[in-house]
PDB file of N, CA, C, O and CB in Angstrom:
ATOM      1  N   MET A   1      25.050 -41.702  45.197  1.00  0.00           N
ATOM      2  CA  MET A   1      24.993 -42.926  46.013  1.00  0.00           C
ATOM      3  C   MET A   1      23.627 -43.060  46.676  1.00  0.00           C
ATOM      4  O   MET A   1      22.986 -44.109  46.614  1.00  0.00           O
ATOM      5  CB  MET A   1      26.108 -42.923  47.088  1.00  0.00           C
ATOM      6  N   LYS A   2      23.201 -41.974  47.309  1.00  0.00           N
ATOM      7  CA  LYS A   2      21.922 -42.008  48.017  1.00  0.00           C
ATOM      8  C   LYS A   2      20.766 -42.190  47.017  1.00  0.00           C
ATOM      9  O   LYS A   2      19.805 -42.912  47.281  1.00  0.00           O
ATOM     10  CB  LYS A   2      21.725 -40.708  48.846  1.00  0.00           C
ATOM     11  N   LYS A   3      20.888 -41.517  45.867  1.00  0.00           N
ATOM     12  CA  LYS A   3      19.831 -41.587  44.861  1.00  0.00           C
ATOM     13  C   LYS A   3      19.694 -43.005  44.319  1.00  0.00           C
ATOM     14  O   LYS A   3      18.589 -43.479  44.053  1.00  0.00           O
ATOM     15  CB  LYS A   3      20.116 -40.606  43.715  1.00  0.00           C
ATOM     16  N   LYS A   4      20.844 -43.678  44.159  1.00  0.00           N
ATOM     17  CA  LYS A   4      20.826 -45.051  43.650  1.00  0.00           C
ATOM     18  C   LYS A   4      20.113 -45.967  44.644  1.00  0.00           C
ATOM     19  O   LYS A   4      19.365 -46.863  44.251  1.00  0.00           O
ATOM     20  CB  LYS A   4      22.268 -45.558  43.382  1.00  0.00           C
ATOM     21  N   LEU A   5      20.354 -45.732  45.942  1.00  0.00           N
ATOM     22  CA  LEU A   5      19.727 -46.534  46.988  1.00  0.00           C
ATOM     23  C   LEU A   5      18.209 -46.358  46.951  1.00  0.00           C
ATOM     24  O   LEU A   5      17.461 -47.324  47.103  1.00  0.00           O
ATOM     25  CB  LEU A   5      20.283 -46.146  48.376  1.00  0.00           C
ATOM     26  N   VAL A   6      17.764 -45.127  46.750  1.00  0.00           N
ATOM     27  CA  VAL A   6      16.328 -44.841  46.667  1.00  0.00           C
ATOM     28  C   VAL A   6      15.730 -45.548  45.453  1.00  0.00           C
ATOM     29  O   VAL A   6      14.640 -46.115  45.534  1.00  0.00           O
ATOM     30  CB  VAL A   6      16.073 -43.310  46.585  1.00  0.00           C
ATOM     31  N   LEU A   7      16.444 -45.512  44.334  1.00  0.00           N
ATOM     32  CA  LEU A   7      15.967 -46.156  43.112  1.00  0.00           C
ATOM     33  C   LEU A   7      15.822 -47.660  43.319  1.00  0.00           C
ATOM     34  O   LEU A   7      14.832 -48.257  42.896  1.00  0.00           O
ATOM     35  CB  LEU A   7      16.924 -45.869  41.943  1.00  0.00           C
ATOM     36  N   ILE A   8      16.810 -48.268  43.970  1.00  0.00           N
ATOM     37  CA  ILE A   8      16.752 -49.708  44.258  1.00  0.00           C
ATOM     38  C   ILE A   8      15.557 -50.005  45.169  1.00  0.00           C
ATOM     39  O   ILE A   8      14.866 -51.007  44.984  1.00  0.00           O
ATOM     40  CB  ILE A   8      18.080 -50.196  44.922  1.00  0.00           C
ATOM     41  N   GLY A   9      15.321 -49.141  46.141  1.00  0.00           N
ATOM     42  CA  GLY A   9      14.202 -49.332  47.063  1.00  0.00           C
ATOM     43  C   GLY A   9      12.868 -49.265  46.339  1.00  0.00           C
ATOM     44  O   GLY A   9      11.967 -50.056  46.619  1.00  0.00           O
ATOM     45  N   ILE A  10      12.736 -48.322  45.407  1.00  0.00           N
ATOM     46  CA  ILE A  10      11.498 -48.175  44.636  1.00  0.00           C
ATOM     47  C   ILE A  10      11.275 -49.409  43.764  1.00  0.00           C
ATOM     48  O   ILE A  10      10.165 -49.937  43.696  1.00  0.00           O
ATOM     49  CB  ILE A  10      11.545 -46.896  43.760  1.00  0.00           C
ATOM     50  N   ILE A  11      12.337 -49.863  43.099  1.00  0.00           N
ATOM     51  CA  ILE A  11      12.227 -51.046  42.240  1.00  0.00           C
ATOM     52  C   ILE A  11      11.833 -52.261  43.083  1.00  0.00           C
ATOM     53  O   ILE A  11      10.979 -53.051  42.679  1.00  0.00           O
ATOM     54  CB  ILE A  11      13.567 -51.312  41.492  1.00  0.00           C
ATOM     55  N   ALA A  12      12.458 -52.407  44.253  1.00  0.00           N
ATOM     56  CA  ALA A  12      12.148 -53.531  45.140  1.00  0.00           C
ATOM     57  C   ALA A  12      10.683 -53.483  45.579  1.00  0.00           C
ATOM     58  O   ALA A  12      10.022 -54.519  45.650  1.00  0.00           O
ATOM     59  CB  ALA A  12      13.077 -53.517  46.375  1.00  0.00           C
ATOM     60  N   ALA A  13      10.175 -52.277  45.874  1.00  0.00           N
ATOM     61  CA  ALA A  13       8.785 -52.125  46.298  1.00  0.00           C
ATOM     62  C   ALA A  13       7.829 -52.491  45.165  1.00  0.00           C
ATOM     63  O   ALA A  13       6.812 -53.146  45.393  1.00  0.00           O
ATOM     64  CB  ALA A  13       8.523 -50.686  46.770  1.00  0.00           C
ATOM     65  N   VAL A  14       8.154 -52.068  43.948  1.00  0.00           N
ATOM     66  CA  VAL A  14       7.314 -52.377  42.785  1.00  0.00           C
ATOM     67  C   VAL A  14       7.290 -53.883  42.536  1.00  0.00           C
ATOM     68  O   VAL A  14       6.234 -54.461  42.276  1.00  0.00           O
ATOM     69  CB  VAL A  14       7.827 -51.632  41.526  1.00  0.00           C
ATOM     70  N   VAL A  15       8.461 -54.511  42.618  1.00  0.00           N
ATOM     71  CA  VAL A  15       8.547 -55.962  42.418  1.00  0.00           C
ATOM     72  C   VAL A  15       7.750 -56.688  43.502  1.00  0.00           C
ATOM     73  O   VAL A  15       7.036 -57.647  43.209  1.00  0.00           O
ATOM     74  CB  VAL A  15      10.027 -56.431  42.428  1.00  0.00           C
ATOM     75  N   ALA A  16       7.870 -56.236  44.754  1.00  0.00           N
ATOM     76  CA  ALA A  16       7.141 -56.854  45.862  1.00  0.00           C
ATOM     77  C   ALA A  16       5.635 -56.715  45.658  1.00  0.00           C
ATOM     78  O   ALA A  16       4.886 -57.663  45.897  1.00  0.00           O
ATOM     79  CB  ALA A  16       7.559 -56.221  47.203  1.00  0.00           C
ATOM     80  N   LEU A  17       5.189 -55.540  45.219  1.00  0.00           N
ATOM     81  CA  LEU A  17       3.765 -55.326  44.957  1.00  0.00           C
ATOM     82  C   LEU A  17       3.287 -56.218  43.823  1.00  0.00           C
ATOM     83  O   LEU A  17       2.193 -56.780  43.886  1.00  0.00           O
ATOM     84  CB  LEU A  17       3.493 -53.853  44.622  1.00  0.00           C
ATOM     85  N   PHE A  18       4.115 -56.347  42.774  1.00  0.00           N
ATOM     86  CA  PHE A  18       3.772 -57.186  41.627  1.00  0.00           C
ATOM     87  C   PHE A  18       3.596 -58.635  42.060  1.00  0.00           C
ATOM     88  O   PHE A  18       2.641 -59.299  41.655  1.00  0.00           O
ATOM     89  CB  PHE A  18       4.854 -57.083  40.538  1.00  0.00           C
ATOM     90  N   PHE A  19       4.526 -59.128  42.890  1.00  0.00           N
ATOM     91  CA  PHE A  19       4.435 -60.506  43.367  1.00  0.00           C
ATOM     92  C   PHE A  19       3.214 -60.691  44.263  1.00  0.00           C
ATOM     93  O   PHE A  19       2.530 -61.710  44.173  1.00  0.00           O
ATOM     94  CB  PHE A  19       5.711 -60.897  44.123  1.00  0.00           C
ATOM     95  N   ALA A  20       2.934 -59.715  45.129  1.00  0.00           N
ATOM     96  CA  ALA A  20       1.784 -59.795  46.030  1.00  0.00           C
ATOM     97  C   ALA A  20       0.490 -59.835  45.220  1.00  0.00           C
ATOM     98  O   ALA A  20      -0.415 -60.607  45.536  1.00  0.00           O
ATOM     99  CB  ALA A  20       1.771 -58.596  47.014  1.00  0.00           C
ATOM    100  N   PHE A  21       0.397 -59.014  44.184  1.00  0.00           N
ATOM    101  CA  PHE A  21      -0.787 -58.982  43.325  1.00  0.00           C
ATOM    102  C   PHE A  21      -0.929 -60.294  42.567  1.00  0.00           C
ATOM    103  O   PHE A  21      -2.031 -60.827  42.436  1.00  0.00           O
ATOM    104  CB  PHE A  21      -0.713 -57.803  42.339  1.00  0.00           C
ATOM    105  N   ASP A  22       0.195 -60.815  42.065  1.00  0.00           N
ATOM    106  CA  ASP A  22       0.214 -62.064  41.312  1.00  0.00           C
ATOM    107  C   ASP A  22      -0.253 -63.219  42.195  1.00  0.00           C
ATOM    108  O   ASP A  22      -1.063 -64.042  41.767  1.00  0.00           O
ATOM    109  CB  ASP A  22       1.628 -62.345  40.759  1.00  0.00           C
ATOM    110  N   LEU A  23       0.258 -63.282  43.432  1.00  0.00           N
ATOM    111  CA  LEU A  23      -0.136 -64.345  44.357  1.00  0.00           C
ATOM    112  C   LEU A  23      -1.595 -64.179  44.769  1.00  0.00           C
ATOM    113  O   LEU A  23      -2.307 -65.165  44.959  1.00  0.00           O
ATOM    114  CB  LEU A  23       0.773 -64.346  45.603  1.00  0.00           C
ATOM    115  N   GLY A  24      -2.041 -62.930  44.905  1.00  0.00           N
ATOM    116  CA  GLY A  24      -3.420 -62.655  45.296  1.00  0.00           C
ATOM    117  C   GLY A  24      -4.426 -63.200  44.301  1.00  0.00           C
ATOM    118  O   GLY A  24      -5.535 -63.570  44.686  1.00  0.00           O
ATOM    119  N   GLN A  25      -4.061 -63.255  43.030  1.00  0.00           N
ATOM    120  CA  GLN A  25      -4.968 -63.762  42.003  1.00  0.00           C
ATOM    121  C   GLN A  25      -5.157 -65.271  42.118  1.00  0.00           C
ATOM    122  O   GLN A  25      -6.208 -65.802  41.758  1.00  0.00           O
ATOM    123  CB  GLN A  25      -4.444 -63.409  40.616  1.00  0.00           C
ATOM    124  N   TYR A  26      -4.132 -65.957  42.622  1.00  0.00           N
ATOM    125  CA  TYR A  26      -4.211 -67.415  42.737  1.00  0.00           C
ATOM    126  C   TYR A  26      -4.952 -67.857  43.991  1.00  0.00           C
ATOM    127  O   TYR A  26      -5.541 -68.938  44.019  1.00  0.00           O
ATOM    128  CB  TYR A  26      -2.818 -68.013  42.733  1.00  0.00           C
ATOM    129  N   LEU A  27      -4.923 -67.019  45.037  1.00  0.00           N
ATOM    130  CA  LEU A  27      -5.564 -67.393  46.298  1.00  0.00           C
ATOM    131  C   LEU A  27      -7.076 -67.222  46.254  1.00  0.00           C
ATOM    132  O   LEU A  27      -7.757 -67.496  47.242  1.00  0.00           O
ATOM    133  CB  LEU A  27      -4.994 -66.569  47.431  1.00  0.00           C
TER     134      LEU A  27
END
């Protein structure tokens, strides 16, 4: 259970970084 939560957190962080980088290219 705890491991799954950590995995979701890592995926969320990667997605957030990807979106931030993507938006950064347009600005």
